[in-house]
N, C-alpha and C positions, 0 to 999 in steps of 0.2 A: 504493499500500498504503498502511494505517494502523498506526501503532502501536499497542500494546494502553497500555490503560487503567492509571493507577494505583491502588489499592484505596485508598479514604477512610476506611478502618476498619484498626488495625493487631486484630494478633494475638493472643487473649487467652493468658496464658505464668499457668503457675502459681507458685509459688515453691515450691521441695522441699519445704519442711514441708507446704506444700497439697496438694501429691500423694502425698508417704505421711499423711495425712490420709485421702484420697480412698481410695488403695488399701487401708486399714486396715478399711476398712470394706464392700470387696469379700468375698466368698465364693470359694471354689472354684474353677472354671474360668473364672470372668468376673476374679479374681484372678489368677490363671496367667496370661490372655490381656494382661491392661491392664501385668502387669509387663515382660511380653514387649517389650510395646510401647514403653510411656515409657522400657527401657535401650536400647532399636536405635534410640531415638531417632527415630522415626516420624512424619512429621507427620502431619496428619490423613486428608490425601487417599491417604498413600501408605497408613491404615490401609484406610480404604475399601475399593479396590483389590483389598487380601489378602482381605477378609472375602467377595469376590464370587465 
C-alpha cells in the first residue's frame, strides 16, 4: 500500500477584505449562496458536493 502524495500546490486563501469585495459584486441568489457557504466555512470540495 502506498501513501498519498502531498500536493505541491498551496490552497488559495483570500483575506476577509478580499472576500467582502467579492461578495459585494454578487447579487441575489448568487450572493446569498456565497455568503452561506463562506460563513459555514465549507471548502471547495464540500461546496461542489452540495451542488451535485
